[in-house]
Structure formats: structure tokens, C-alpha cells
VOPAGU-2260 file (C-alpha; in pm, 1 decimal, decimal comma):
REM VOPAGU-2260
SITE   aa  ch    i         X         Y         Z
SITE  MET   A    0   14644,5   10042,9    2845,9
SITE  LYS   A    1   14712,0   10208,4    2511,2
SITE  THR   A    2   14391,3   10411,3    2549,1
SITE  MET   A    3   14500,5   10533,4    2892,3
SITE  LEU   A    4   14844,6   10626,8    2758,8
SITE  ILE   A    5   14693,8   10825,6    2472,8
SITE  ALA   A    6   14455,7   10999,0    2712,0
SITE  THR   A    7   14743,9   11086,4    2943,4
SITE  LEU   A    8   14947,7   11225,0    2654,0
SITE  LEU   A    9   14652,7   11429,1    2532,9
SITE  LEU   A   10   14591,2   11568,2    2879,9
SITE  GLY   A   11   14958,8   11654,3    2910,0
SITE  ALA   A   12   14958,0   11827,0    2572,5
SITE  SER   A   13   14643,5   12017,5    2664,8
SITE  ALA   A   14   14795,3   12128,7    2995,9
SITE  ALA   A   15   15114,8   12238,1    2818,2
SITE  ALA   A   16   14915,2   12433,9    2559,8
SITE  GLN   A   17   14715,0   12603,3    2835,5
SITE  ALA   A   18   15034,2   12692,2    3023,6
SITE  LEU   A   19   15181,7   12837,9    2704,2
SITE  ALA   A   20   14866,9   13040,7    2641,7
SITE  ASN   A   21   14875,0   13169,8    2998,6
SITE  ASP   A   22   15241,7   13256,5    2955,9
SITE  ASP   A   23   15171,1   13447,7    2634,1
SITE  ALA   A   24   14886,3   13635,7    2800,7
SITE  GLN   A   25   15113,4   13736,7    3088,3
SITE  VAL   A   26   15381,1   13860,9    2845,6
SITE  ARG   A   27   15119,8   14065,2    2655,9
SITE  GLN   A   28   14994,0   14210,4    2983,2
SITE  GLY   A   29   15350,6   14295,5    3079,0
SITE  GLU   A   30   15401,0   14472,1    2746,4
SITE  TYR   A   31   15091,4   14682,2    2809,2
SITE  LEU   A   32   15211,2   14769,0    3159,1
SITE  ALA   A   33   15555,5   14861,8    3026,1
SITE  ARG   A   34   15377,5   15099,4    2788,1
SITE  ALA   A   35   15176,2   15242,6    3077,7
SITE  GLY   A   36   15501,2   15297,0    3268,5
SITE  ASP   A   37   15667,9   15455,1    2961,1
SITE  CYS   A   38   15975,9   15238,7    3015,5
SITE  VAL   A   39   16093,5   15262,3    2653,8
SITE  ALA   A   40   16116,8   15644,2    2653,0
SITE  CYS   A   41   16372,1   15655,6    2935,1
SITE  HIS   A   42   16558,9   15334,3    2860,0
SITE  THR   A   43   16616,5   15397,0    2487,7
SITE  ALA   A   44   16882,4   15638,6    2363,9
SITE  LYS   A   45   16817,7   15843,9    2051,3
SITE  GLY   A   46   16891,1   15610,6    1759,9
SITE  GLY   A   47   16950,4   15318,7    1997,6
SITE  LYS   A   48   16789,4   14977,5    2039,2
SITE  PRO   A   49   16472,9   14958,9    2251,8
SITE  PHE   A   50   16538,5   14925,6    2627,0
SITE  ALA   A   51   16918,7   14911,4    2578,9
SITE  GLY   A   52   16969,9   15227,1    2787,4
SITE  GLY   A   53   17216,7   15509,2    2739,8
SITE  LEU   A   54   16969,3   15798,3    2736,6
SITE  PRO   A   55   17123,6   16101,0    2914,1
SITE  MET   A   56   16907,8   16256,0    3185,6
SITE  GLU   A   57   17001,0   16587,4    3339,7
SITE  THR   A   58   16976,8   16625,9    3716,3
SITE  PRO   A   59   17076,4   16917,0    3940,3
SITE  ILE   A   60   17395,9   16729,5    4036,4
SITE  GLY   A   61   17499,6   16605,2    3690,6
SITE  THR   A   62   17395,9   16370,8    3410,3
SITE  VAL   A   63   17290,3   16011,2    3465,5
SITE  TYR   A   64   17233,1   15757,9    3188,3
SITE  SER   A   65   16948,6   15509,4    3177,6
SITE  THR   A   66   17048,6   15145,0    3205,6
SITE  ASN   A   67   17013,8   14844,0    2979,2
SITE  ILE   A   68   16698,1   14656,5    3080,8
SITE  THR   A   69   16698,7   14398,3    2802,1
SITE  PRO   A   70   16741,4   14028,2    2898,2
SITE  ALA   A   71   17108,2   14032,2    2795,0
SITE  ALA   A   72   17400,7   13957,4    3027,2
SITE  SER   A   73   17489,9   14327,9    3024,3
SITE  GLY   A   74   17128,5   14410,2    3104,7
SITE  ILE   A   75   16893,4   14225,7    3340,3
SITE  GLY   A   76   16935,9   13878,8    3190,9
SITE  GLN   A   77   17074,1   13742,4    3518,6
SITE  TYR   A   78   16800,1   13897,0    3732,4
SITE  SER   A   79   16562,7   13670,6    3922,3
SITE  PHE   A   80   16211,5   13800,6    3982,8
SITE  ASP   A   81   16318,2   13908,1    4331,9
SITE  ASP   A   82   16614,8   14100,8    4185,0
SITE  PHE   A   83   16381,9   14270,3    3937,0
SITE  ASP   A   84   16125,8   14350,7    4205,4
SITE  GLN   A   85   16393,2   14492,1    4437,8
SITE  ALA   A   86   16518,2   14725,4    4163,6
SITE  VAL   A   87   16180,5   14845,1    4038,5
SITE  ARG   A   88   15984,0   14881,8    4361,4
SITE  LYS   A   89   16260,6   14939,4    4615,1
SITE  GLY   A   90   16540,2   15105,2    4417,6
SITE  ILE   A   91   16801,2   14843,7    4509,5
SITE  GLY   A   92   17024,7   14703,7    4235,6
SITE  LYS   A   93   17130,8   14341,4    4203,5
SITE  ASP   A   94   17467,1   14435,0    4360,4
SITE  GLY   A   95   17290,4   14587,1    4662,1
SITE  SER   A   96   17358,8   14950,2    4567,9
SITE  THR   A   97   17082,8   15211,2    4571,6
SITE  LEU   A   98   16960,9   15333,6    4234,1
SITE  TYR   A   99   16951,8   15702,4    4150,8
SITE  PRO   A  100   16595,1   15833,3    4196,4
SITE  ALA   A  101   16588,1   15924,5    3827,1
SITE  MET   A  102   16441,3   15573,8    3836,9
SITE  PRO   A  103   16099,6   15654,4    3990,4
SITE  TYR   A  104   16092,2   15371,9    4243,3
SITE  PRO   A  105   15909,4   15587,6    4501,7
SITE  SER   A  106   15611,0   15568,5    4263,5
SITE  TYR   A  107   15669,3   15211,1    4150,2
SITE  ALA   A  108   15652,4   15101,6    4514,9
SITE  ARG   A  109   15274,7   15107,6    4467,0
SITE  VAL   A  110   15266,5   14855,7    4180,0
SITE  SER   A  111   15092,5   14526,4    4257,8
SITE  GLU   A  112   15272,3   14190,6    4280,7
SITE  GLN   A  113   15065,4   14056,3    3990,2
SITE  ASP   A  114   15164,1   14345,0    3764,8
SITE  MET   A  115   15528,6   14306,0    3864,6
SITE  GLN   A  116   15516,2   13938,6    3762,2
SITE  ALA   A  117   15372,4   14037,9    3423,5
SITE  LEU   A  118   15638,3   14304,3    3372,1
SITE  TYR   A  119   15912,1   14054,5    3456,8
SITE  ALA   A  120   15766,9   13802,4    3210,1
SITE  TYR   A  121   15763,9   14064,6    2935,6
SITE  PHE   A  122   16118,3   14189,4    2989,6
SITE  MET   A  123   16255,1   13835,7    3007,5
SITE  LYS   A  124   16054,4   13680,0    2722,5
SITE  GLY   A  125   15917,4   13961,5    2509,2
SITE  VAL   A  126   16214,9   14197,9    2473,3
SITE  GLU   A  127   16507,4   14141,4    2236,5
SITE  PRO   A  128   16835,9   14107,7    2429,3
SITE  VAL   A  129   17096,8   14372,6    2343,3
SITE  GLU   A  130   17453,8   14348,3    2465,9
SITE  GLN   A  131   17537,6   14704,7    2559,1
SITE  THR   A  132   17740,0   14811,5    2862,2
SITE  ASN   A  133   17585,1   15071,6    3089,5
SITE  LYS   A  134   17741,1   15417,0    3083,6
SITE  ALA   A  135   17891,4   15570,4    3395,3
SITE  THR   A  136   17732,5   15889,2    3527,4
SITE  ASP   A  137   17877,9   16233,7    3468,2
SITE  ILE   A  138   17821,2   16330,3    3830,7
SITE  PRO   A  139   18141,3   16471,7    3985,3
SITE  TRP   A  140   18292,0   16334,5    4305,1
SITE  PRO   A  141   18197,0   16349,6    4592,0
SITE  LEU   A  142   17836,6   16377,3    4474,4
SITE  SER   A  143   17887,6   16059,0    4271,8
SITE  MET   A  144   17932,2   15845,2    4584,4
SITE  ARG   A  145   17652,7   15590,0    4609,8
SITE  TRP   A  146   17630,4   15528,7    4984,8
SITE  PRO   A  147   17441,3   15855,0    5061,2
SITE  LEU   A  148   17168,5   15734,9    4825,5
SITE  ALA   A  149   17085,5   15456,2    5070,1
SITE  ILE   A  150   17019,6   15721,0    5335,6
SITE  TRP   A  151   16807,5   15916,6    5088,1
SITE  ARG   A  152   16611,4   15603,7    5004,6
SITE  GLY   A  153   16551,3   15528,7    5370,6
SITE  LEU   A  154   16423,9   15881,5    5433,8
SITE  PHE   A  155   16214,2   15948,7    5125,8
SITE  ALA   A  156   16125,7   15628,3    4938,1
SITE  PRO   A  157   15816,1   15455,2    5072,9
SITE  GLU   A  158   15807,3   15090,0    5162,3
SITE  ALA   A  159   15721,5   14871,7    4863,1
SITE  LYS   A  160   15357,6   14822,6    4943,8
SITE  PRO   A  161   15094,2   14782,8    4670,1
SITE  TRP   A  162   14849,2   15068,7    4632,7
SITE  GLN   A  163   14522,8   15023,9    4818,2
SITE  ALA   A  164   14192,7   15118,1    4656,1
SITE  SER   A  165   13956,0   15349,6    4839,1
SITE  ALA   A  166   13628,1   15175,8    4917,4
SITE  ALA   A  167   13447,0   15510,3    4898,2
SITE  ALA   A  168   13579,6   15611,5    4555,3
SITE  ASP   A  169   13443,8   15543,4    4208,3
SITE  PRO   A  170   13618,3   15226,7    4074,9
SITE  VAL   A  171   13719,1   15423,4    3766,0
SITE  VAL   A  172   13881,9   15688,6    3985,2
SITE  ASN   A  173   14055,5   15413,3    4183,5
SITE  ARG   A  174   14201,1   15271,7    3862,8
SITE  GLY   A  175   14317,4   15617,8    3761,6
SITE  ALA   A  176   14480,1   15673,8    4099,0
SITE  TYR   A  177   14667,4   15342,0    4069,9
SITE  LEU   A  178   14801,5   15435,8    3726,6
SITE  VAL   A  179   14889,1   15798,2    3806,8
SITE  GLU   A  180   15046,0   15739,1    4147,2
SITE  GLY   A  181   15211,6   15409,2    4049,4
SITE  LEU   A  182   15322,3   15291,8    3705,2
SITE  GLY   A  183   15248,6   15624,8    3537,7
SITE  HIS   A  184   15478,8   15798,0    3792,5
SITE  CYS   A  185   15327,9   16131,7    3689,9
SITE  GLY   A  186   15452,8   16295,9    4007,7
SITE  ALA   A  187   15815,0   16231,6    3910,4
SITE  CYS   A  188   15783,9   16521,5    3666,5
SITE  HIS   A  189   15470,3   16709,2    3771,7
SITE  THR   A  190   15530,6   16738,4    4148,1
SITE  PRO   A  191   15776,8   16996,1    4285,0
SITE  ARG   A  192   16084,8   16863,5    4462,2
SITE  ALA   A  193   16254,4   16972,3    4781,5
SITE  LEU   A  194   16620,6   17077,3    4807,1
SITE  THR   A  195   16699,6   16716,0    4891,9
SITE  MET   A  196   16538,7   16615,1    4558,2
SITE  GLN   A  197   16246,7   16409,3    4688,8
SITE  GLU   A  198   15897,9   16478,1    4556,8
SITE  LYS   A  199   15716,5   16699,1    4805,9
SITE  ALA   A  200   15410,6   16473,2    4783,1
SITE  LEU   A  201   15353,0   16122,6    4646,1
SITE  SER   A  202   14973,7   16127,0    4665,9
SITE  PRO   A  203   14686,9   16365,4    4749,3
SITE  ALA   A  204   14713,0   16250,9    5110,8
SITE  ASP   A  205   15053,8   16423,9    5129,8
SITE  GLY   A  206   14911,6   16767,1    5051,6
SITE  ASP   A  207   14825,9   17003,3    4768,3
SITE  GLN   A  208   15179,0   17004,9    4626,3
SITE  PHE   A  209   15101,0   16671,4    4460,0
SITE  LEU   A  210   15102,4   16722,8    4080,3
SITE  ALA   A  211   15116,5   17101,5    4128,4
SITE  GLY   A  212   15385,5   17147,1    3858,6
SITE  SER   A  213   15763,4   17129,7    3856,2
SITE  ALA   A  214   16066,3   17353,5    3844,6
SITE  PRO   A  215   16238,2   17384,1    3503,2
SITE  LEU   A  216   16422,5   17072,0    3389,1
SITE  GLU   A  217   16596,0   17035,4    3052,5
SITE  GLY   A  218   16434,5   17360,3    2940,0
SITE  TRP   A  219   16073,0   17267,8    3021,1
SITE  VAL   A  220   15831,9   17300,4    3310,5
SITE  ALA   A  221   15596,2   17007,8    3375,2
SITE  LYS   A  222   15261,6   17176,8    3421,3
SITE  ASN   A  223   15018,9   17177,9    3709,4
SITE  LEU   A  224   14773,8   16885,1    3679,0
SITE  ARG   A  225   14542,7   16998,9    3957,2
SITE  GLY   A  226   14212,2   17183,7    3931,5
SITE  ASP   A  227   14352,3   17535,2    3894,5
SITE  HIS   A  228   14203,1   17725,2    3600,3
SITE  LYS   A  229   14495,8   17960,1    3546,0
SITE  ASP   A  230   14775,6   17705,8    3508,3
SITE  GLY   A  231   14614,2   17366,2    3571,1
SITE  LEU   A  232   14333,0   17146,3    3438,3
SITE  GLY   A  233   14042,3   17332,3    3593,7
SITE  SER   A  234   13903,3   17445,8    3258,4
SITE  TRP   A  235   13954,6   17108,4    3086,6
SITE  SER   A  236   13669,5   16858,5    3056,1
SITE  GLU   A  237   13729,4   16487,5    3108,0
SITE  ALA   A  238   13673,8   16427,4    2735,8
SITE  GLN   A  239   13928,3   16695,2    2637,9
SITE  LEU   A  240   14185,2   16544,1    2869,4
SITE  VAL   A  241   14131,8   16192,9    2729,7
SITE  GLN   A  242   14167,4   16330,5    2377,5
SITE  PHE   A  243   14489,0   16508,8    2473,9
SITE  LEU   A  244   14643,9   16199,4    2632,4
SITE  LYS   A  245   14550,9   15981,0    2335,3
SITE  THR   A  246   14641,7   16215,7    2048,7
SITE  GLY   A  247   14873,7   16480,3    2192,6
SITE  ARG   A  248   14625,2   16752,6    2109,3
SITE  SER   A  249   14288,8   16881,6    2224,0
SITE  ASP   A  250   14045,2   17153,3    2123,2
SITE  ARG   A  251   14262,1   17412,1    2299,1
SITE  SER   A  252   14611,8   17275,4    2349,9
SITE  ALA   A  253   14893,4   17058,4    2213,3
SITE  VAL   A  254   15168,5   16847,3    2367,1
SITE  PHE   A  255   15528,3   16968,7    2388,9
SITE  GLY   A  256   15862,3   16884,7    2549,6
SITE  GLY   A  257   15903,1   16558,6    2738,4
SITE  MET   A  258   15528,3   16496,5    2734,2
SITE  SER   A  259   15553,4   16438,2    2358,5
SITE  ASP   A  260   15750,3   16120,2    2429,5
SITE  VAL   A  261   15493,6   16012,1    2687,8
SITE  VAL   A  262   15209,0   16043,6    2436,2
SITE  GLU   A  263   15408,2   15880,8    2155,3
SITE  HIS   A  264   15549,0   15585,6    2348,0
SITE  SER   A  265   15291,9   15535,5    2622,4
SITE  MET   A  266   14956,2   15708,4    2627,2
SITE  GLN   A  267   14844,0   15647,4    2269,1
SITE  HIS   A  268   14885,5   15271,9    2326,5
SITE  MET   A  269   14667,6   15263,6    2638,0
SITE  SER   A  270   14304,1   15160,4    2639,9
SITE  ASP   A  271   14028,6   15421,1    2634,4
SITE  ALA   A  272   13911,8   15283,0    2968,4
SITE  ASP   A  273   14250,4   15349,7    3131,7
SITE  LEU   A  274   14282,9   15695,0    2973,4
SITE  THR   A  275   13935,3   15779,2    3102,6
SITE  ALA   A  276   14035,3   15653,6    3448,2
SITE  ILE   A  277   14345,6   15875,2    3447,9
SITE  ALA   A  278   14146,8   16179,5    3334,3
SITE  ARG   A  279   13867,1   16123,8    3584,9
SITE  TYR   A  280   14115,5   16082,6    3868,9
SITE  LEU   A  281   14304,9   16399,8    3776,7
SITE  LYS   A  282   13977,9   16591,1    3768,4
SITE  THR   A  283   13919,5   16500,3    4134,7
SITE  LEU   A  284   14227,2   16699,3    4243,5
SITE  PRO   A  285   14128,2   17040,1    4383,9
SITE  PRO   A  286   14316,0   17357,2    4284,5
SITE  SER   A  287   14634,5   17449,5    4468,0
SITE  ASN   A  288   14515,6   17809,1    4485,7
SITE  PRO   A  289   14175,9   17829,9    4659,0
SITE  ASN   A  290   14122,4   18177,6    4507,6
SITE  ASP   A  291   14176,1   18057,6    4151,3
SITE  GLN   A  292   13921,1   18182,8    3899,7
SITE  PRO   A  293   13837,0   18071,1    3543,1
SITE  HIS   A  294   13991,9   18260,8    3254,4
SITE  VAL   A  295   13778,3   18549,0    3125,2
SITE  TYR   A  296   13843,9   18636,6    2761,7
SITE  ASP   A  297   13928,9   19001,0    2692,7
SITE  LYS   A  298   13890,0   19109,2    2329,0
SITE  GLN   A  299   14064,5   19446,8    2367,3
SITE  VAL   A  300   14394,7   19329,6    2213,7
SITE  ALA   A  301   14218,3   19131,2    1940,1
SITE  ASP   A  302   14018,4   19443,4    1841,9
SITE  ALA   A  303   14332,8   19658,1    1840,0
SITE  LEU   A  304   14518,0   19414,7    1614,5
SITE  TRP   A  305   14217,5   19386,3    1382,5
SITE  LYS   A  306   14227,8   19765,5    1342,3
SITE  GLY   A  307   14600,9   19758,5    1267,4
SITE  ASP   A  308   14712,4   19890,0    1606,2
SITE  ASP   A  309   15033,0   19706,3    1698,8
SITE  SER   A  310   15162,1   19965,9    1944,2
SITE  LYS   A  311   15160,3   19731,6    2241,8
SITE  PRO   A  312   15517,3   19601,8    2302,1
SITE  GLY   A  313   15559,2   19264,0    2130,5
SITE  ALA   A  314   15248,4   19307,7    1913,3
SITE  ALA   A  315   15439,4   19367,8    1590,2
SITE  VAL   A  316   15661,9   19065,4    1654,7
SITE  TYR   A  317   15349,9   18858,2    1719,3
SITE  ILE   A  318   15184,3   18972,5    1396,1
SITE  ASP   A  319   15496,0   18894,6    1192,1
SITE  ASN   A  320   15574,2   18553,6    1345,0
SITE  CYS   A  321   15279,3   18403,6    1533,7
SITE  ALA   A  322   14941,7   18535,2    1417,5
SITE  ALA   A  323   14918,2   18322,1    1101,7
SITE  CYS   A  324   14883,0   18008,0    1315,1
SITE  HIS   A  325   14757,4   18133,1    1651,7
SITE  ARG   A  326   14539,9   18416,9    1509,5
SITE  THR   A  327   14513,5   18776,2    1624,0
SITE  ASP   A  328   14237,3   18676,0    1866,0
SITE  GLY   A  329   14465,0   18415,1    2028,1
SITE  GLN   A  330   14218,2   18133,6    1958,6
SITE  GLY   A  331   14438,9   17919,5    1730,1
SITE  TYR   A  332   14289,2   17639,5    1520,4
SITE  THR   A  333   14120,3   17342,1    1684,5
SITE  ARG   A  334   14347,6   17036,4    1722,5
SITE  VAL   A  335   14605,8   17194,0    1489,3
SITE  PHE   A  336   14758,7   17509,1    1638,5
SITE  PRO   A  337   14682,2   17556,1    2008,5
SITE  ALA   A  338   14493,1   17852,1    2146,1
SITE  LEU   A  339   14702,9   18098,7    2344,4
SITE  ALA   A  340   14410,8   18275,8    2509,7
SITE  GLY   A  341   14350,6   18106,3    2844,4
SITE  ASN   A  342   14615,5   17841,7    2778,1
SITE  PRO   A  343   14745,9   17719,8    3117,2
SITE  VAL   A  344   15102,3   17677,7    2982,7
SITE  VAL   A  345   15103,8   18043,6    2878,6
SITE  GLN   A  346   15005,8   18160,2    3227,7
SITE  THR   A  347   15236,2   17953,0    3449,8
SITE  ALA   A  348   15438,1   18145,1    3707,9
SITE  ASP   A  349   15756,6   18021,5    3536,9
SITE  ALA   A  350   15760,0   18107,9    3164,3
SITE  THR   A  351   16045,6   17868,2    3078,8
SITE  SER   A  352   15835,1   17639,8    2857,2
SITE  LEU   A  353   15689,9   17926,3    2655,3
SITE  ILE   A  354   16030,5   18089,8    2606,7
SITE  HIS   A  355   16180,8   17753,6    2509,0
SITE  VAL   A  356   15917,8   17675,3    2246,9
SITE  VAL   A  357   15960,6   18022,4    2092,4
SITE  LEU   A  358   16337,0   17973,8    2075,8
SITE  ALA   A  359   16352,8   17608,6    1970,5
SITE  GLY   A  360   16010,7   17531,1    1823,7
SITE  GLY   A  361   15840,9   17195,8    1865,2
SITE  THR   A  362   15651,0   16918,9    1689,8
SITE  VAL   A  363   15325,6   16755,1    1791,3
SITE  PRO   A  364   15390,6   16380,7    1740,9
SITE  ALA   A  365   15186,3   16170,7    1502,3
SITE  THR   A  366   14971,6   15910,0    1676,9
SITE  HIS   A  367   14752,9   15622,1    1560,5
SITE  THR   A  368   14435,0   15828,6    1580,6
SITE  ALA   A  369   14590,1   16164,2    1483,7
SITE  PRO   A  370   14852,7   16073,5    1223,2
SITE  SER   A  371   14952,5   16425,7    1114,3
SITE  ASN   A  372   15257,9   16607,5    1252,5
SITE  PHE   A  373   15227,8   16978,2    1319,6
SITE  THR   A  374   15549,4   17170,9    1369,4
SITE  MET   A  375   15613,5   17512,4    1516,6
SITE  PRO   A  376   15940,1   17646,1    1371,8
SITE  ALA   A  377   16220,4   17778,0    1589,6
SITE  PHE   A  378   16244,5   18156,3    1610,6
SITE  GLY   A  379   16561,5   18180,2    1817,0
SITE  TRP   A  380   16772,8   18231,3    1504,2
SITE  ARG   A  381   16580,4   18541,2    1390,6
SITE  LEU   A  382   16458,1   18706,7    1710,8
SITE  SER   A  383   16678,4   18884,0    1964,4
SITE  ASP   A  384   16649,9   18819,4    2337,8
SITE  GLN   A  385   16457,1   19146,1    2372,2
SITE  GLU   A  386   16215,9   19055,1    2091,3
SITE  VAL   A  387   16150,4   18710,3    2239,9
SITE  ALA   A  388   16088,8   18865,8    2582,4
SITE  GLU   A  389   15848,4   19119,1    2433,5
SITE  VAL   A  390   15644,8   18865,0    2234,4
SITE  VAL   A  391   15629,5   18628,6    2532,4
SITE  ASN   A  392   15507,7   18914,9    2752,1
SITE  PHE   A  393   15254,9   19012,7    2484,1
SITE  ILE   A  394   15113,7   18658,2    2481,1
SITE  ARG   A  395   15113,3   18630,8    2862,0
SITE  SER   A  396   14922,3   18957,0    2905,8
SITE  SER   A  397   14674,5   18952,8    2613,6
SITE  TRP   A  398   14321,2   18812,1    2565,8
SITE  GLY   A  399   14268,4   18794,2    2942,3
SITE  ASN   A  400   14590,0   18602,9    3018,9
SITE  GLN   A  401   14751,9   18684,0    3351,2
SITE  GLY   A  402   15114,5   18572,3    3326,0
SITE  SER   A  403   15391,6   18775,8    3485,3
SITE  ALA   A  404   15653,1   18956,2    3276,9
SITE  VAL   A  405   15988,3   18810,0    3168,1
SITE  THR   A  406   16308,7   18991,3    3074,0
SITE  ALA   A  407   16566,3   18965,8    2796,8
SITE  ARG   A  408   16801,9   18824,6    3060,7
SITE  ASP   A  409   16556,3   18538,3    3125,4
SITE  VAL   A  410   16561,2   18459,0    2752,8
SITE  LYS   A  411   16940,4   18479,4    2731,3
SITE  SER   A  412   16978,7   18228,8    3013,6
SITE  LEU   A  413   16775,5   17970,7    2817,0
SITE  ARG   A  414   16949,9   18007,6    2480,7
């Protein structure tokens, strides 16, 4: 009898230990998925506690503030799994109200049930609770009324239905599609929006607007991620794209704006296999412009500058402020200062990002595998609107670049 009792106790202890191990594994998986979804970047205010909310986010109708998603009473501590799932995948709060689509639930609708369970386990058991009341929006009435959001959700948010793999596609591409279209919610920034604020496409099946680049938001333009050479990823190799996502820099480019937070908080923590899947999937997207051609380097400006000829408008400003890092040939320095010749960001139809970085500067974040920060100083304090316009136009029209011209008025509007 005693032997049976001991055996029963041992079996019970073993089962409990296995359940605890399974629970820990699920929490760790949820943490990884939260990284992949970049939850901390949006739900953490500058100087605030992780996931406690309060980060201001500009929208065309006013400012909304991210919410507390820690397991505190003022956060999501009272949420059941169904409450959590309703909010994340369907955009419906615990009180039944519709969430503002600053929360990318149209993308999260594609997340699998298993991954949702892991995310819930992490936020309930792996995140420190923080008692912090959510901030009210700064959206003026009547735009602040919530009930129209339910109509918007019904019209533009897809049914919460897990993403389905394509039997014909490479499994690696399928994994990339799941991450990009779902948890990664890349389209929330990189897909243009209609006047009614919905993304014009949620997947390649919806047309070539998917990931074709955004309108300016908070002073930046999220670039085209399709196969266009001029302003997209057409000239990037898969390896260069993986390197960029992991380190924030590549042989030819460097991260800036909101994407810096994505690399710092999300991408650098992802596995090489998932980064490769994302890159390989993005490389399957055809160009938006069927007549797009690869960049052809033109050395005419580089030769003129080498000979001391700075007569082209903006050339003298470039020599005095930019050439030390980006060089007179526009080639920059590999993985330190990005090349400007053929750089897709330089040639976008909307020059907002380039103007902004000249005015305000920027810093490439340090990552685990690229631990050095590189900072471009702000030049807005020393250059006039006309000088900024001229140097931006010089960069956009030199070394074979084909960007359209900007004006001093364009610069003034961004100061």
C-alpha cells in the first residue's frame, strides 16, 4: 500500500513538473511572439514601464495613446483569454467598444489560435503588472465618438480567421507571409490608406498597393517594400535584407524613423530563420511600377566635385555638410554611413523622410550583433529652408538618382 502511495505521489509530482515545464515553454513562446509583434514599442511610453501604455500616436483625426497591457487591474489583469482574443484579433474591448485601428487588429486577425494562447500566457504570467490608468484620446468631438468605429470595423476589418498557408509556396515563404501579414503587421505602416483610413490592401491578393509605401506620418514615410528598384527592395538581395532587419544597417542603407524602434525592440530578437522567411517573402512581391528599371550610376557629379566644381545648386552645401560621411561619389561607407546613390529612400516620390533626417538628424540603434551607434547630426539649426531644399534636390538628382524636386516651402512645412 505504501509503495503504491509513493508511486502515486511520484507520478503526480512528475505530471506537475511536466505541466510547469509546458507552461514555461508557452510563456517563452509568447514572449518571442510579442517581440515579433513589436508590442513593447507601441505600448511603452518614453521613460515608462514596459507595456504600461501612454505612448502618444498621431493620427489624421488627433492623438491616441496606447493602453496598459500589463496584468494589472488597470491593464488587462481581468481579461479572460476570450477577452484578450476579442481585443487583439477582432478589435473589440472588454466593455464591448471598438478599438481605434491604431491597434492593428486587421492584421492580427490572421494570428493562429495557438499563438494567441501563447501570447495570453506571456502577458498574464511573464509581464510585470503596472498600475497605470489609460489616457484619454486628444481627438475632438464629434470625431471622438466610438460608435462609428463599429461601422468601420464591420466594413474594413476582416473576420478573425487564422492565416492559411499556400500549398504551392515554399514553406519558408509561407512562414514569412504569416509573420508579415499577421503579427508583424507591416502593412499598418507600409501600405497606403484610403480616405476612410483603412489599408488599401491587407495581402498580395488585394492588389499591388500592398506594402507599396505610406503617406507621411509623424514626419516619416514608410518605404515601399515591393520589388521596385527605384524606391523599393528590387535591388536588395535576400542576405542584405536579413542583415538590415537584424542590425538596422546593410551594405547600402541604414534604419531611420519608426523603423529604428522595430529593429531595436523586435527584429534583432527574432531568429535567423524567421528573418530569412520575412526577407524571402518580401522578395516575392513584384514591383508596383511594371516599367521600373534598376538604378544606373552616373559619375558626372562625382567627377565635377572631385575637380572642385560645386556650381550645381546644393553642391556647396553638400560638400560642407554631407560629403565627409556620404562621400562626393555618394557611395557612403559600408554598414556605417549609408550610400545615397541609388538609395530607395532618396528617390521616393515623397521626400518627407529625407527632408526630416536633414533637419532633425537620426541615430542607427545599437543591436546585439552591431553594437555601435552611428548618429547623423541635425542640420536644421544651421541651414535655411532654401539651403535644405537645394541639398535635398542635389542628392535626389545626382549619381543617377531620379527623385523629383522639392521647394523651400516643403521644408518650412516640416520644421
